[in-house]
C-alpha positions as CSV (number, residue, x, y, z in Angstrom):
1,M,-134.7,-8.4,32.7
2,T,-137.6,-6.3,33.6
3,S,-140.4,-7.6,35.8
4,R,-143.9,-7.9,34.7
5,E,-145.0,-4.9,36.8
6,D,-142.3,-2.7,35.0
7,R,-143.6,-3.8,31.6
8,E,-147.2,-3.1,32.6
9,K,-146.3,0.3,34.0
10,N,-144.5,1.2,30.8
11,T,-147.4,0.1,28.6
12,R,-150.1,1.8,30.4
13,K,-151.3,4.8,28.6
14,T,-154.2,7.2,29.0
15,P,-157.4,5.8,27.5
16,R,-157.9,6.7,23.9
17,T,-161.1,8.8,23.2
18,T,-163.4,7.7,20.6
19,G,-164.1,9.7,17.6
20,G,-167.5,10.7,18.9
21,A,-170.2,11.9,16.7
22,P,-169.6,13.1,13.3
23,G,-169.4,16.9,13.0
24,V,-168.6,17.5,16.5
25,S,-164.9,18.3,17.3
26,Q,-163.0,16.8,20.2
27,D,-162.7,20.1,22.2
28,G,-166.5,20.2,22.6
29,N,-167.2,23.0,20.0
30,D,-170.0,21.9,17.6
31,G,-169.0,22.0,14.0
32,G,-172.0,24.1,12.9
33,Y,-172.0,23.2,9.2
34,N,-170.5,19.8,9.7
35,A,-173.1,18.9,12.5
36,G,-175.8,19.9,10.0
37,I,-174.4,17.7,7.4
38,A,-174.3,14.8,9.8
39,V,-177.9,15.3,10.8
40,F,-179.0,15.6,7.1
41,S,-177.0,12.4,6.3
42,Y,-178.6,10.5,9.3
43,I,-182.1,11.5,8.3
44,V,-181.7,10.9,4.5
45,G,-179.8,7.7,5.0
46,G,-182.5,6.4,7.2
47,I,-185.1,7.4,4.7
48,I,-183.4,5.6,1.9
49,V,-182.5,2.4,3.9
50,W,-185.9,2.0,5.3
51,S,-187.6,2.8,2.1
52,L,-185.8,0.1,0.4
53,I,-186.7,-2.3,3.1
54,G,-190.3,-1.3,2.8
55,W,-190.2,-1.5,-1.0
56,G,-188.8,-5.0,-0.7
57,L,-191.5,-6.1,1.7
58,D,-194.1,-4.4,-0.5
59,N,-193.0,-6.6,-3.4
60,L,-192.9,-9.6,-1.3
61,W,-196.3,-9.3,0.3
62,G,-198.0,-7.3,-2.5
63,T,-198.8,-4.2,-0.6
64,R,-198.2,-0.6,-1.4
65,W,-198.1,1.2,2.0
66,I,-195.0,-0.3,3.6
67,V,-192.6,1.8,1.7
68,L,-194.2,4.9,3.1
69,A,-194.1,3.5,6.7
70,G,-190.5,2.7,6.1
71,A,-189.7,6.3,5.0
72,L,-191.3,7.7,8.0
73,L,-189.6,5.2,10.3
74,G,-186.2,6.0,8.6
75,A,-186.7,9.8,9.1
76,A,-187.7,9.3,12.8
77,G,-184.7,7.0,13.3
78,G,-182.3,9.3,11.7
79,F,-183.5,12.1,13.9
80,Y,-183.3,9.9,17.0
81,L,-179.6,8.9,16.1
82,S,-178.8,12.6,15.5
83,H,-180.3,13.6,18.8
84,M,-178.6,10.8,20.7
85,H,-175.2,11.8,19.2
86,G,-175.8,15.3,20.5
87,L,-176.1,17.0,17.2
88,T,-179.5,18.5,17.6
89,S,-178.9,20.1,21.0
90,H,-179.4,23.8,21.0
91,R,-176.2,25.7,22.0
92,N,-176.1,29.4,22.0
93,S,-172.7,30.5,20.9
94,A,-173.0,34.0,22.4
95,G,-173.4,32.5,25.9
96,G,-176.5,34.6,26.6
97,D,-180.2,33.7,26.6
98,G,-181.8,33.4,23.0
99,A,-185.2,34.3,22.0
100,A,-186.3,30.7,22.5
101,G,-185.2,31.0,26.3
102,G,-188.3,32.9,27.3
103,P,-189.0,36.6,28.2
104,S,-186.0,38.8,28.7
105,K,-184.6,39.4,32.2
106,D,-184.5,43.3,32.1
107,A,-185.0,45.0,35.3
108,E,-188.4,46.5,35.8
109,Q,-188.5,50.1,35.6
């Protein structure tokens, strides 16, 4: 018979990594197109869900503006989720400074 410690030692494994954000591969490279589709899905999904919630509240309370507030809240929430999942961060694939990085660092002549 094996002892409890031997069983625990044999069953210990490296921790599993989670799937992470959609559109981002495990090796750290962003998916480009896939990340864009994920951002689009978050934003459009947020707009649809929160617009439907606003539409329901508009019908319940007899107003007409909550659906618009829901759409704006959904768009902001979708962008927030995309940003928190790291899908909207700027990464320069060439490794150098891009145009948005400020003035060039050429030596003065």
